[in-house]
N, CA, C, O and CB atoms as a CASP TS submission, in Angstrom:
PFRMAT TS
TARGET T0000
AUTHOR 0000-0000-0000
METHOD Language model
MODEL 1
PARENT N/A
ATOM      1  N   MET     1     279.061 191.277   1.213  1.00  0.00           N
ATOM      2  CA  MET     1     279.279 189.848   1.055  1.00  0.00           C
ATOM      3  C   MET     1     279.580 189.549  -0.421  1.00  0.00           C
ATOM      4  O   MET     1     278.980 190.132  -1.324  1.00  0.00           O
ATOM      5  CB  MET     1     278.038 189.038   1.549  1.00  0.00           C
ATOM      6  N   ILE     2     280.488 188.661  -0.632  1.00  0.00           N
ATOM      7  CA  ILE     2     280.877 188.288  -1.980  1.00  0.00           C
ATOM      8  C   ILE     2     280.090 187.039  -2.392  1.00  0.00           C
ATOM      9  O   ILE     2     280.036 186.058  -1.651  1.00  0.00           O
ATOM     10  CB  ILE     2     282.416 188.039  -2.070  1.00  0.00           C
ATOM     11  N   SER     3     279.489 187.088  -3.569  1.00  0.00           N
ATOM     12  CA  SER     3     278.685 185.955  -4.032  1.00  0.00           C
ATOM     13  C   SER     3     279.575 184.750  -4.330  1.00  0.00           C
ATOM     14  O   SER     3     280.745 184.887  -4.687  1.00  0.00           O
ATOM     15  CB  SER     3     277.875 186.344  -5.285  1.00  0.00           C
ATOM     16  N   GLU     4     278.994 183.592  -4.176  1.00  0.00           N
ATOM     17  CA  GLU     4     279.714 182.352  -4.480  1.00  0.00           C
ATOM     18  C   GLU     4     280.113 182.312  -5.954  1.00  0.00           C
ATOM     19  O   GLU     4     281.169 181.787  -6.309  1.00  0.00           O
ATOM     20  CB  GLU     4     278.849 181.121  -4.129  1.00  0.00           C
ATOM     21  N   LYS     5     279.269 182.865  -6.793  1.00  0.00           N
ATOM     22  CA  LYS     5     279.542 182.881  -8.231  1.00  0.00           C
ATOM     23  C   LYS     5     280.802 183.698  -8.533  1.00  0.00           C
ATOM     24  O   LYS     5     281.658 183.259  -9.302  1.00  0.00           O
ATOM     25  CB  LYS     5     278.334 183.456  -9.004  1.00  0.00           C
ATOM     26  N   LEU     6     280.915 184.876  -7.934  1.00  0.00           N
ATOM     27  CA  LEU     6     282.092 185.713  -8.152  1.00  0.00           C
ATOM     28  C   LEU     6     283.330 185.060  -7.552  1.00  0.00           C
ATOM     29  O   LEU     6     284.396 185.066  -8.169  1.00  0.00           O
ATOM     30  CB  LEU     6     281.882 187.111  -7.548  1.00  0.00           C
ATOM     31  N   LEU     7     283.199 184.504  -6.369  1.00  0.00           N
ATOM     32  CA  LEU     7     284.331 183.802  -5.750  1.00  0.00           C
ATOM     33  C   LEU     7     284.824 182.675  -6.644  1.00  0.00           C
ATOM     34  O   LEU     7     286.029 182.480  -6.803  1.00  0.00           O
ATOM     35  CB  LEU     7     283.935 183.245  -4.373  1.00  0.00           C
ATOM     36  N   ALA     8     283.888 181.936  -7.225  1.00  0.00           N
ATOM     37  CA  ALA     8     284.257 180.812  -8.091  1.00  0.00           C
ATOM     38  C   ALA     8     285.015 181.290  -9.321  1.00  0.00           C
ATOM     39  O   ALA     8     285.985 180.656  -9.737  1.00  0.00           O
ATOM     40  CB  ALA     8     283.009 180.034  -8.518  1.00  0.00           C
ATOM     41  N   VAL     9     284.583 182.401  -9.906  1.00  0.00           N
ATOM     42  CA  VAL     9     285.265 182.941 -11.088  1.00  0.00           C
ATOM     43  C   VAL     9     286.691 183.334 -10.732  1.00  0.00           C
ATOM     44  O   VAL     9     287.632 182.979 -11.442  1.00  0.00           O
ATOM     45  CB  VAL     9     284.499 184.159 -11.659  1.00  0.00           C
ATOM     46  N   ILE    10     286.850 184.060  -9.643  1.00  0.00           N
ATOM     47  CA  ILE    10     288.186 184.524  -9.238  1.00  0.00           C
ATOM     48  C   ILE    10     289.091 183.337  -8.924  1.00  0.00           C
ATOM     49  O   ILE    10     290.231 183.282  -9.387  1.00  0.00           O
ATOM     50  CB  ILE    10     288.090 185.459  -8.010  1.00  0.00           C
ATOM     51  N   LYS    11     288.589 182.398  -8.146  1.00  0.00           N
ATOM     52  CA  LYS    11     289.404 181.238  -7.769  1.00  0.00           C
ATOM     53  C   LYS    11     289.786 180.395  -8.978  1.00  0.00           C
ATOM     54  O   LYS    11     290.900 179.876  -9.050  1.00  0.00           O
ATOM     55  CB  LYS    11     288.658 180.377  -6.760  1.00  0.00           C
ATOM     56  N   LYS    12     288.871 180.260  -9.921  1.00  0.00           N
ATOM     57  CA  LYS    12     289.173 179.479 -11.124  1.00  0.00           C
ATOM     58  C   LYS    12     290.274 180.159 -11.934  1.00  0.00           C
ATOM     59  O   LYS    12     291.226 179.502 -12.355  1.00  0.00           O
ATOM     60  CB  LYS    12     287.904 179.299 -11.990  1.00  0.00           C
ATOM     61  N   GLU    13     290.155 181.450 -12.151  1.00  0.00           N
ATOM     62  CA  GLU    13     291.145 182.170 -12.958  1.00  0.00           C
ATOM     63  C   GLU    13     292.524 182.183 -12.307  1.00  0.00           C
ATOM     64  O   GLU    13     293.539 182.197 -13.004  1.00  0.00           O
ATOM     65  CB  GLU    13     290.683 183.595 -13.197  1.00  0.00           C
ATOM     66  N   LEU    14     292.566 182.179 -10.987  1.00  0.00           N
ATOM     67  CA  LEU    14     293.845 182.241 -10.276  1.00  0.00           C
ATOM     68  C   LEU    14     294.328 180.873  -9.809  1.00  0.00           C
ATOM     69  O   LEU    14     295.366 180.762  -9.156  1.00  0.00           O
ATOM     70  CB  LEU    14     293.725 183.164  -9.087  1.00  0.00           C
ATOM     71  N   ASN    15     293.573 179.837 -10.147  1.00  0.00           N
ATOM     72  CA  ASN    15     293.910 178.473  -9.718  1.00  0.00           C
ATOM     73  C   ASN    15     294.089 178.387  -8.208  1.00  0.00           C
ATOM     74  O   ASN    15     295.031 177.767  -7.713  1.00  0.00           O
ATOM     75  CB  ASN    15     295.184 177.995 -10.417  1.00  0.00           C
ATOM     76  N   LEU    16     293.170 179.020  -7.487  1.00  0.00           N
ATOM     77  CA  LEU    16     293.226 179.005  -6.029  1.00  0.00           C
ATOM     78  C   LEU    16     292.443 177.817  -5.487  1.00  0.00           C
ATOM     79  O   LEU    16     291.413 177.430  -6.040  1.00  0.00           O
ATOM     80  CB  LEU    16     292.677 180.322  -5.447  1.00  0.00           C
ATOM     81  N   ASN    17     292.934 177.259  -4.422  1.00  0.00           N
ATOM     82  CA  ASN    17     292.260 176.184  -3.719  1.00  0.00           C
ATOM     83  C   ASN    17     290.924 176.705  -3.190  1.00  0.00           C
ATOM     84  O   ASN    17     290.827 177.863  -2.781  1.00  0.00           O
ATOM     85  CB  ASN    17     293.145 175.632  -2.564  1.00  0.00           C
ATOM     86  N   ASN    18     289.906 175.866  -3.196  1.00  0.00           N
ATOM     87  CA  ASN    18     288.597 176.271  -2.679  1.00  0.00           C
ATOM     88  C   ASN    18     288.653 176.693  -1.224  1.00  0.00           C
ATOM     89  O   ASN    18     287.790 177.441  -0.765  1.00  0.00           O
ATOM     90  CB  ASN    18     287.607 175.145  -2.837  1.00  0.00           C
ATOM     91  N   ASP    19     289.657 176.227  -0.488  1.00  0.00           N
ATOM     92  CA  ASP    19     289.790 176.584   0.919  1.00  0.00           C
ATOM     93  C   ASP    19     290.360 177.985   1.116  1.00  0.00           C
ATOM     94  O   ASP    19     290.286 178.533   2.216  1.00  0.00           O
ATOM     95  CB  ASP    19     290.666 175.578   1.621  1.00  0.00           C
ATOM     96  N   PHE    20     290.933 178.574   0.053  1.00  0.00           N
ATOM     97  CA  PHE    20     291.502 179.913   0.181  1.00  0.00           C
ATOM     98  C   PHE    20     290.367 180.905   0.397  1.00  0.00           C
ATOM     99  O   PHE    20     289.423 180.956  -0.391  1.00  0.00           O
ATOM    100  CB  PHE    20     292.343 180.294  -1.077  1.00  0.00           C
ATOM    101  N   GLU    21     290.459 181.693   1.461  1.00  0.00           N
ATOM    102  CA  GLU    21     289.387 182.620   1.812  1.00  0.00           C
ATOM    103  C   GLU    21     289.622 183.992   1.187  1.00  0.00           C
ATOM    104  O   GLU    21     290.614 184.660   1.478  1.00  0.00           O
ATOM    105  CB  GLU    21     289.270 182.747   3.334  1.00  0.00           C
ATOM    106  N   LEU    22     288.704 184.392   0.334  1.00  0.00           N
ATOM    107  CA  LEU    22     288.730 185.725  -0.256  1.00  0.00           C
ATOM    108  C   LEU    22     287.782 186.610   0.544  1.00  0.00           C
ATOM    109  O   LEU    22     286.643 186.227   0.812  1.00  0.00           O
ATOM    110  CB  LEU    22     288.331 185.690  -1.774  1.00  0.00           C
ATOM    111  N   LYS    23     288.254 187.791   0.922  1.00  0.00           N
ATOM    112  CA  LYS    23     287.455 188.719   1.719  1.00  0.00           C
ATOM    113  C   LYS    23     287.205 189.991   0.918  1.00  0.00           C
ATOM    114  O   LYS    23     288.016 190.356   0.067  1.00  0.00           O
ATOM    115  CB  LYS    23     288.161 189.048   3.063  1.00  0.00           C
ATOM    116  N   PRO    24     286.089 190.670   1.182  1.00  0.00           N
ATOM    117  CA  PRO    24     285.748 191.874   0.422  1.00  0.00           C
ATOM    118  C   PRO    24     286.832 192.946   0.430  1.00  0.00           C
ATOM    119  O   PRO    24     287.011 193.652  -0.563  1.00  0.00           O
ATOM    120  CB  PRO    24     284.488 192.457   0.960  1.00  0.00           C
ATOM    121  N   GLU    25     287.547 193.073   1.526  1.00  0.00           N
ATOM    122  CA  GLU    25     288.547 194.136   1.643  1.00  0.00           C
ATOM    123  C   GLU    25     289.888 193.788   0.996  1.00  0.00           C
ATOM    124  O   GLU    25     290.790 194.624   0.956  1.00  0.00           O
ATOM    125  CB  GLU    25     288.767 194.461   3.092  1.00  0.00           C
ATOM    126  N   MET    26     290.023 192.570   0.494  1.00  0.00           N
ATOM    127  CA  MET    26     291.293 192.142  -0.103  1.00  0.00           C
ATOM    128  C   MET    26     291.523 192.814  -1.452  1.00  0.00           C
ATOM    129  O   MET    26     290.620 192.921  -2.282  1.00  0.00           O
ATOM    130  CB  MET    26     291.319 190.618  -0.268  1.00  0.00           C
ATOM    131  N   THR    27     292.764 193.265  -1.643  1.00  0.00           N
ATOM    132  CA  THR    27     293.170 193.848  -2.918  1.00  0.00           C
ATOM    133  C   THR    27     293.923 192.795  -3.719  1.00  0.00           C
ATOM    134  O   THR    27     294.280 191.739  -3.197  1.00  0.00           O
ATOM    135  CB  THR    27     294.048 195.118  -2.705  1.00  0.00           C
ATOM    136  N   ALA    28     294.157 193.089  -4.974  1.00  0.00           N
ATOM    137  CA  ALA    28     294.858 192.139  -5.846  1.00  0.00           C
ATOM    138  C   ALA    28     296.216 191.753  -5.273  1.00  0.00           C
ATOM    139  O   ALA    28     296.630 190.600  -5.390  1.00  0.00           O
ATOM    140  CB  ALA    28     295.034 192.732  -7.244  1.00  0.00           C
ATOM    141  N   SER    29     296.906 192.696  -4.661  1.00  0.00           N
ATOM    142  CA  SER    29     298.240 192.404  -4.125  1.00  0.00           C
ATOM    143  C   SER    29     298.209 191.426  -2.954  1.00  0.00           C
ATOM    144  O   SER    29     299.244 190.871  -2.586  1.00  0.00           O
ATOM    145  CB  SER    29     298.910 193.688  -3.688  1.00  0.00           C
ATOM    146  N   GLN    30     297.046 191.210  -2.372  1.00  0.00           N
ATOM    147  CA  GLN    30     296.909 190.294  -1.244  1.00  0.00           C
ATOM    148  C   GLN    30     296.472 188.892  -1.664  1.00  0.00           C
ATOM    149  O   GLN    30     296.359 187.994  -0.829  1.00  0.00           O
ATOM    150  CB  GLN    30     295.922 190.853  -0.254  1.00  0.00           C
ATOM    151  N   VAL    31     296.229 188.712  -2.954  1.00  0.00           N
ATOM    152  CA  VAL    31     295.746 187.424  -3.451  1.00  0.00           C
ATOM    153  C   VAL    31     296.825 186.801  -4.333  1.00  0.00           C
ATOM    154  O   VAL    31     297.252 187.411  -5.313  1.00  0.00           O
ATOM    155  CB  VAL    31     294.407 187.589  -4.242  1.00  0.00           C
ATOM    156  N   PRO    32     297.268 185.593  -3.993  1.00  0.00           N
ATOM    157  CA  PRO    32     298.327 184.943  -4.778  1.00  0.00           C
ATOM    158  C   PRO    32     297.966 184.820  -6.259  1.00  0.00           C
ATOM    159  O   PRO    32     296.882 184.355  -6.611  1.00  0.00           O
ATOM    160  CB  PRO    32     298.618 183.561  -4.211  1.00  0.00           C
ATOM    161  N   GLY    33     298.885 185.242  -7.110  1.00  0.00           N
ATOM    162  CA  GLY    33     298.705 185.092  -8.543  1.00  0.00           C
ATOM    163  C   GLY    33     297.919 186.191  -9.227  1.00  0.00           C
ATOM    164  O   GLY    33     297.783 186.177 -10.451  1.00  0.00           O
ATOM    165  N   TRP    34     297.395 187.147  -8.466  1.00  0.00           N
ATOM    166  CA  TRP    34     296.577 188.206  -9.064  1.00  0.00           C
ATOM    167  C   TRP    34     297.489 189.329  -9.545  1.00  0.00           C
ATOM    168  O   TRP    34     297.767 190.283  -8.819  1.00  0.00           O
ATOM    169  CB  TRP    34     295.525 188.747  -8.045  1.00  0.00           C
ATOM    170  N   ASP    35     297.944 189.192 -10.780  1.00  0.00           N
ATOM    171  CA  ASP    35     298.779 190.216 -11.394  1.00  0.00           C
ATOM    172  C   ASP    35     297.963 190.927 -12.474  1.00  0.00           C
ATOM    173  O   ASP    35     296.768 190.670 -12.621  1.00  0.00           O
ATOM    174  CB  ASP    35     300.086 189.595 -11.992  1.00  0.00           C
ATOM    175  N   SER    36     298.599 191.808 -13.219  1.00  0.00           N
ATOM    176  CA  SER    36     297.860 192.599 -14.211  1.00  0.00           C
ATOM    177  C   SER    36     297.244 191.736 -15.313  1.00  0.00           C
ATOM    178  O   SER    36     296.127 192.006 -15.756  1.00  0.00           O
ATOM    179  CB  SER    36     298.781 193.633 -14.833  1.00  0.00           C
ATOM    180  N   LEU    37     297.947 190.720 -15.751  1.00  0.00           N
ATOM    181  CA  LEU    37     297.403 189.839 -16.789  1.00  0.00           C
ATOM    182  C   LEU    37     296.209 189.049 -16.259  1.00  0.00           C
ATOM    183  O   LEU    37     295.181 188.947 -16.928  1.00  0.00           O
ATOM    184  CB  LEU    37     298.489 188.876 -17.305  1.00  0.00           C
ATOM    185  N   ASN    38     296.347 188.496 -15.067  1.00  0.00           N
ATOM    186  CA  ASN    38     295.230 187.752 -14.486  1.00  0.00           C
ATOM    187  C   ASN    38     294.061 188.667 -14.151  1.00  0.00           C
ATOM    188  O   ASN    38     292.912 188.224 -14.140  1.00  0.00           O
ATOM    189  CB  ASN    38     295.683 187.012 -13.235  1.00  0.00           C
ATOM    190  N   HIS    39     294.339 189.934 -13.878  1.00  0.00           N
ATOM    191  CA  HIS    39     293.253 190.883 -13.626  1.00  0.00           C
ATOM    192  C   HIS    39     292.365 190.982 -14.869  1.00  0.00           C
ATOM    193  O   HIS    39     291.138 190.964 -14.772  1.00  0.00           O
ATOM    194  CB  HIS    39     293.819 192.286 -13.239  1.00  0.00           C
ATOM    195  N   ILE    40     292.996 191.084 -16.024  1.00  0.00           N
ATOM    196  CA  ILE    40     292.243 191.140 -17.281  1.00  0.00           C
ATOM    197  C   ILE    40     291.453 189.850 -17.476  1.00  0.00           C
ATOM    198  O   ILE    40     290.285 189.886 -17.864  1.00  0.00           O
ATOM    199  CB  ILE    40     293.194 191.377 -18.482  1.00  0.00           C
ATOM    200  N   ASN    41     292.085 188.717 -17.210  1.00  0.00           N
ATOM    201  CA  ASN    41     291.398 187.425 -17.347  1.00  0.00           C
ATOM    202  C   ASN    41     290.192 187.334 -16.419  1.00  0.00           C
ATOM    203  O   ASN    41     289.145 186.815 -16.804  1.00  0.00           O
ATOM    204  CB  ASN    41     292.366 186.273 -17.054  1.00  0.00           C
ATOM    205  N   ILE    42     290.342 187.839 -15.197  1.00  0.00           N
ATOM    206  CA  ILE    42     289.238 187.818 -14.232  1.00  0.00           C
ATOM    207  C   ILE    42     288.085 188.680 -14.735  1.00  0.00           C
ATOM    208  O   ILE    42     286.928 188.259 -14.699  1.00  0.00           O
ATOM    209  CB  ILE    42     289.714 188.312 -12.842  1.00  0.00           C
ATOM    210  N   ILE    43     288.400 189.879 -15.200  1.00  0.00           N
ATOM    211  CA  ILE    43     287.357 190.782 -15.695  1.00  0.00           C
ATOM    212  C   ILE    43     286.611 190.156 -16.868  1.00  0.00           C
ATOM    213  O   ILE    43     285.380 190.185 -16.905  1.00  0.00           O
ATOM    214  CB  ILE    43     287.966 192.130 -16.115  1.00  0.00           C
ATOM    215  N   VAL    44     287.337 189.598 -17.818  1.00  0.00           N
ATOM    216  CA  VAL    44     286.709 188.964 -18.990  1.00  0.00           C
ATOM    217  C   VAL    44     285.839 187.784 -18.549  1.00  0.00           C
ATOM    218  O   VAL    44     284.735 187.603 -19.062  1.00  0.00           O
ATOM    219  CB  VAL    44     287.791 188.488 -20.004  1.00  0.00           C
ATOM    220  N   SER    45     286.328 186.993 -17.613  1.00  0.00           N
ATOM    221  CA  SER    45     285.550 185.842 -17.124  1.00  0.00           C
ATOM    222  C   SER    45     284.288 186.285 -16.400  1.00  0.00           C
ATOM    223  O   SER    45     283.239 185.656 -16.539  1.00  0.00           O
ATOM    224  CB  SER    45     286.401 184.980 -16.191  1.00  0.00           C
ATOM    225  N   ILE    46     284.382 187.361 -15.630  1.00  0.00           N
ATOM    226  CA  ILE    46     283.197 187.889 -14.949  1.00  0.00           C
ATOM    227  C   ILE    46     282.176 188.354 -15.982  1.00  0.00           C
ATOM    228  O   ILE    46     280.986 188.063 -15.860  1.00  0.00           O
ATOM    229  CB  ILE    46     283.579 189.056 -13.996  1.00  0.00           C
ATOM    230  N   GLU    47     282.641 189.071 -16.992  1.00  0.00           N
ATOM    231  CA  GLU    47     281.728 189.540 -18.036  1.00  0.00           C
ATOM    232  C   GLU    47     281.023 188.369 -18.715  1.00  0.00           C
ATOM    233  O   GLU    47     279.817 188.425 -18.959  1.00  0.00           O
ATOM    234  CB  GLU    47     282.489 190.370 -19.076  1.00  0.00           C
ATOM    235  N   LYS    48     281.760 187.325 -19.017  1.00  0.00           N
ATOM    236  CA  LYS    48     281.164 186.148 -19.662  1.00  0.00           C
ATOM    237  C   LYS    48     280.194 185.434 -18.730  1.00  0.00           C
ATOM    238  O   LYS    48     279.085 185.081 -19.132  1.00  0.00           O
ATOM    239  CB  LYS    48     282.259 185.177 -20.116  1.00  0.00           C
ATOM    240  N   GLU    49     280.607 185.226 -17.499  1.00  0.00           N
ATOM    241  CA  GLU    49     279.789 184.484 -16.534  1.00  0.00           C
ATOM    242  C   GLU    49     278.463 185.184 -16.251  1.00  0.00           C
ATOM    243  O   GLU    49     277.421 184.537 -16.140  1.00  0.00           O
ATOM    244  CB  GLU    49     280.557 184.294 -15.232  1.00  0.00           C
ATOM    245  N   TYR    50     278.510 186.516 -16.136  1.00  0.00           N
ATOM    246  CA  TYR    50     277.315 187.279 -15.798  1.00  0.00           C
ATOM    247  C   TYR    50     276.595 187.851 -17.019  1.00  0.00           C
ATOM    248  O   TYR    50     275.487 188.373 -16.889  1.00  0.00           O
ATOM    249  CB  TYR    50     277.680 188.395 -14.868  1.00  0.00           C
ATOM    250  N   GLY    51     277.207 187.761 -18.205  1.00  0.00           N
ATOM    251  CA  GLY    51     276.596 188.327 -19.399  1.00  0.00           C
ATOM    252  C   GLY    51     276.527 189.846 -19.357  1.00  0.00           C
ATOM    253  O   GLY    51     275.534 190.441 -19.777  1.00  0.00           O
ATOM    254  N   ILE    52     277.583 190.470 -18.851  1.00  0.00           N
ATOM    255  CA  ILE    52     277.637 191.923 -18.716  1.00  0.00           C
ATOM    256  C   ILE    52     278.906 192.458 -19.366  1.00  0.00           C
ATOM    257  O   ILE    52     279.792 191.694 -19.747  1.00  0.00           O
ATOM    258  CB  ILE    52     277.574 192.340 -17.229  1.00  0.00           C
ATOM    259  N   LYS    53     278.980 193.775 -19.488  1.00  0.00           N
ATOM    260  CA  LYS    53     280.181 194.443 -19.989  1.00  0.00           C
ATOM    261  C   LYS    53     280.521 195.588 -19.043  1.00  0.00           C
ATOM    262  O   LYS    53     279.641 196.322 -18.593  1.00  0.00           O
ATOM    263  CB  LYS    53     279.978 194.966 -21.453  1.00  0.00           C
ATOM    264  N   PHE    54     281.801 195.725 -18.753  1.00  0.00           N
ATOM    265  CA  PHE    54     282.274 196.828 -17.927  1.00  0.00           C
ATOM    266  C   PHE    54     282.871 197.909 -18.809  1.00  0.00           C
ATOM    267  O   PHE    54     283.390 197.632 -19.890  1.00  0.00           O
ATOM    268  CB  PHE    54     283.308 196.340 -16.895  1.00  0.00           C
ATOM    269  N   LYS    55     282.791 199.139 -18.337  1.00  0.00           N
ATOM    270  CA  LYS    55     283.479 200.251 -18.976  1.00  0.00           C
ATOM    271  C   LYS    55     284.840 200.389 -18.306  1.00  0.00           C
ATOM    272  O   LYS    55     285.008 200.028 -17.142  1.00  0.00           O
ATOM    273  CB  LYS    55     282.648 201.583 -18.874  1.00  0.00           C
ATOM    274  N   GLY    56     285.806 200.913 -19.048  1.00  0.00           N
ATOM    275  CA  GLY    56     287.160 201.053 -18.522  1.00  0.00           C
ATOM    276  C   GLY    56     287.234 201.792 -17.202  1.00  0.00           C
ATOM    277  O   GLY    56     287.946 201.365 -16.293  1.00  0.00           O
ATOM    278  N   LEU    57     286.507 202.896 -17.081  1.00  0.00           N
ATOM    279  CA  LEU    57     286.547 203.676 -15.846  1.00  0.00           C
ATOM    280  C   LEU    57     285.942 202.914 -14.674  1.00  0.00           C
ATOM    281  O   LEU    57     286.386 203.067 -13.536  1.00  0.00           O
ATOM    282  CB  LEU    57     285.815 204.994 -16.035  1.00  0.00           C
ATOM    283  N   GLU    58     284.938 202.099 -14.946  1.00  0.00           N
ATOM    284  CA  GLU    58     284.333 201.294 -13.878  1.00  0.00           C
ATOM    285  C   GLU    58     285.372 200.349 -13.287  1.00  0.00           C
ATOM    286  O   GLU    58     285.486 200.215 -12.069  1.00  0.00           O
ATOM    287  CB  GLU    58     283.116 200.494 -14.411  1.00  0.00           C
ATOM    288  N   ILE    59     286.110 199.710 -14.150  1.00  0.00           N
ATOM    289  CA  ILE    59     287.111 198.739 -13.703  1.00  0.00           C
ATOM    290  C   ILE    59     288.192 199.425 -12.879  1.00  0.00           C
ATOM    291  O   ILE    59     288.649 198.881 -11.874  1.00  0.00           O
ATOM    292  CB  ILE    59     287.739 198.016 -14.906  1.00  0.00           C
ATOM    293  N   LEU    60     288.598 200.609 -13.300  1.00  0.00           N
ATOM    294  CA  LEU    60     289.648 201.338 -12.584  1.00  0.00           C
ATOM    295  C   LEU    60     289.222 201.742 -11.179  1.00  0.00           C
ATOM    296  O   LEU    60     290.065 201.881 -10.294  1.00  0.00           O
ATOM    297  CB  LEU    60     290.047 202.570 -13.365  1.00  0.00           C
ATOM    298  N   LYS    61     287.921 201.932 -10.965  1.00  0.00           N
ATOM    299  CA  LYS    61     287.419 202.339  -9.653  1.00  0.00           C
ATOM    300  C   LYS    61     287.384 201.184  -8.653  1.00  0.00           C
ATOM    301  O   LYS    61     287.342 201.419  -7.445  1.00  0.00           O
ATOM    302  CB  LYS    61     286.032 202.929  -9.793  1.00  0.00           C
ATOM    303  N   ALA    62     287.402 199.968  -9.128  1.00  0.00           N
ATOM    304  CA  ALA    62     287.345 198.796  -8.243  1.00  0.00           C
ATOM    305  C   ALA    62     288.714 198.584  -7.599  1.00  0.00           C
ATOM    306  O   ALA    62     289.657 198.149  -8.261  1.00  0.00           O
ATOM    307  CB  ALA    62     286.902 197.518  -9.029  1.00  0.00           C
ATOM    308  N   LYS    63     288.815 198.888  -6.323  1.00  0.00           N
ATOM    309  CA  LYS    63     290.094 198.795  -5.610  1.00  0.00           C
ATOM    310  C   LYS    63     290.266 197.491  -4.833  1.00  0.00           C
ATOM    311  O   LYS    63     291.379 197.137  -4.443  1.00  0.00           O
ATOM    312  CB  LYS    63     290.227 199.955  -4.664  1.00  0.00           C
ATOM    313  N   ASN    64     289.157 196.779  -4.611  1.00  0.00           N
ATOM    314  CA  ASN    64     289.237 195.514  -3.877  1.00  0.00           C
ATOM    315  C   ASN    64     288.107 194.590  -4.338  1.00  0.00           C
ATOM    316  O   ASN    64     287.307 194.953  -5.200  1.00  0.00           O
ATOM    317  CB  ASN    64     289.159 195.756  -2.336  1.00  0.00           C
ATOM    318  N   ILE    65     288.055 193.407  -3.757  1.00  0.00           N
ATOM    319  CA  ILE    65     287.059 192.418  -4.187  1.00  0.00           C
ATOM    320  C   ILE    65     285.640 192.895  -3.883  1.00  0.00           C
ATOM    321  O   ILE    65     284.718 192.631  -4.654  1.00  0.00           O
ATOM    322  CB  ILE    65     287.317 191.066  -3.500  1.00  0.00           C
ATOM    323  N   GLY    66     285.466 193.587  -2.778  1.00  0.00           N
ATOM    324  CA  GLY    66     284.151 194.137  -2.451  1.00  0.00           C
ATOM    325  C   GLY    66     283.681 195.144  -3.489  1.00  0.00           C
ATOM    326  O   GLY    66     282.507 195.160  -3.860  1.00  0.00           O
ATOM    327  N   ASP    67     284.604 195.988  -3.958  1.00  0.00           N
ATOM    328  CA  ASP    67     284.271 196.945  -5.017  1.00  0.00           C
ATOM    329  C   ASP    67     283.890 196.218  -6.300  1.00  0.00           C
ATOM    330  O   ASP    67     282.988 196.643  -7.022  1.00  0.00           O
ATOM    331  CB  ASP    67     285.452 197.896  -5.278  1.00  0.00           C
ATOM    332  N   LEU    68     284.575 195.132  -6.574  1.00  0.00           N
ATOM    333  CA  LEU    68     284.275 194.343  -7.768  1.00  0.00           C
ATOM    334  C   LEU    68     282.872 193.745  -7.666  1.00  0.00           C
ATOM    335  O   LEU    68     282.132 193.719  -8.650  1.00  0.00           O
ATOM    336  CB  LEU    68     285.325 193.223  -7.960  1.00  0.00           C
ATOM    337  N   GLN    69     282.507 193.263  -6.468  1.00  0.00           N
ATOM    338  CA  GLN    69     281.156 192.735  -6.264  1.00  0.00           C
ATOM    339  C   GLN    69     280.122 193.842  -6.435  1.00  0.00           C
ATOM    340  O   GLN    69     279.079 193.622  -7.050  1.00  0.00           O
ATOM    341  CB  GLN    69     281.026 192.095  -4.866  1.00  0.00           C
ATOM    342  N   ALA    70     280.399 195.024  -5.901  1.00  0.00           N
ATOM    343  CA  ALA    70     279.477 196.155  -6.040  1.00  0.00           C
ATOM    344  C   ALA    70     279.311 196.539  -7.508  1.00  0.00           C
ATOM    345  O   ALA    70     278.218 196.901  -7.945  1.00  0.00           O
ATOM    346  CB  ALA    70     279.980 197.364  -5.229  1.00  0.00           C
ATOM    347  N   LEU    71     280.390 196.459  -8.253  1.00  0.00           N
ATOM    348  CA  LEU    71     280.341 196.764  -9.682  1.00  0.00           C
ATOM    349  C   LEU    71     279.450 195.762 -10.416  1.00  0.00           C
ATOM    350  O   LEU    71     278.638 196.147 -11.257  1.00  0.00           O
ATOM    351  CB  LEU    71     281.759 196.758 -10.284  1.00  0.00           C
ATOM    352  N   VAL    72     279.604 194.493 -10.100  1.00  0.00           N
ATOM    353  CA  VAL    72     278.739 193.465 -10.696  1.00  0.00           C
ATOM    354  C   VAL    72     277.284 193.742 -10.310  1.00  0.00           C
ATOM    355  O   VAL    72     276.393 193.707 -11.158  1.00  0.00           O
ATOM    356  CB  VAL    72     279.170 192.031 -10.232  1.00  0.00           C
ATOM    357  N   ASN    73     277.052 194.017  -9.031  1.00  0.00           N
ATOM    358  CA  ASN    73     275.690 194.276  -8.555  1.00  0.00           C
ATOM    359  C   ASN    73     275.053 195.461  -9.274  1.00  0.00           C
ATOM    360  O   ASN    73     273.849 195.460  -9.534  1.00  0.00           O
ATOM    361  CB  ASN    73     275.698 194.531  -7.050  1.00  0.00           C
ATOM    362  N   SER    74     275.862 196.474  -9.597  1.00  0.00           N
ATOM    363  CA  SER    74     275.334 197.675 -10.250  1.00  0.00           C
ATOM    364  C   SER    74     274.794 197.386 -11.650  1.00  0.00           C
ATOM    365  O   SER    74     274.008 198.165 -12.189  1.00  0.00           O
ATOM    366  CB  SER    74     276.415 198.739 -10.331  1.00  0.00           C
ATOM    367  N   LYS    75     275.210 196.282 -12.225  1.00  0.00           N
ATOM    368  CA  LYS    75     274.740 195.904 -13.560  1.00  0.00           C
ATOM    369  C   LYS    75     273.365 195.236 -13.515  1.00  0.00           C
ATOM    370  O   LYS    75     272.755 194.984 -14.553  1.00  0.00           O
ATOM    371  CB  LYS    75     275.745 194.970 -14.224  1.00  0.00           C
ATOM    372  N   PHE    76     272.887 194.953 -12.305  1.00  0.00           N
ATOM    373  CA  PHE    76     271.593 194.294 -12.115  1.00  0.00           C
ATOM    374  C   PHE    76     270.760 195.097 -11.122  1.00  0.00           C
ATOM    375  O   PHE    76     270.615 194.690  -9.969  1.00  0.00           O
ATOM    376  CB  PHE    76     271.779 192.830 -11.619  1.00  0.00           C
ATOM    377  N   PRO    77     270.208 196.236 -11.555  1.00  0.00           N
ATOM    378  CA  PRO    77     269.429 197.062 -10.629  1.00  0.00           C
ATOM    379  C   PRO    77     268.224 196.304 -10.078  1.00  0.00           C
ATOM    380  O   PRO    77     267.592 195.507 -10.772  1.00  0.00           O
ATOM    381  CB  PRO    77     268.965 198.340 -11.325  1.00  0.00           C
ATOM    382  N   ALA    78     267.931 196.575  -8.826  1.00  0.00           N
ATOM    383  CA  ALA    78     266.817 195.876  -8.155  1.00  0.00           C
ATOM    384  C   ALA    78     265.471 196.356  -8.628  1.00  0.00           C
ATOM    385  O   ALA    78     264.442 195.867  -8.161  1.00  0.00           O
ATOM    386  CB  ALA    78     266.907 196.054  -6.659  1.00  0.00           C
TER
END
């Protein structure tokens, strides 16, 4: 499941309508406006919003929105 916080960051950076449904299995190519430049903007916004930092290899492993959520979750061990 994708957190509302992460959904809000992605939608804000891509100027997506709140009604646009983002699913965990969606890749950047399936989301309007998600190009390489906006990918960087999304990553930076996530880091700021959550107060975390990603390593380059971590970002490269994220193939879809679900992977991105898992990456965020990994920064906050239970």
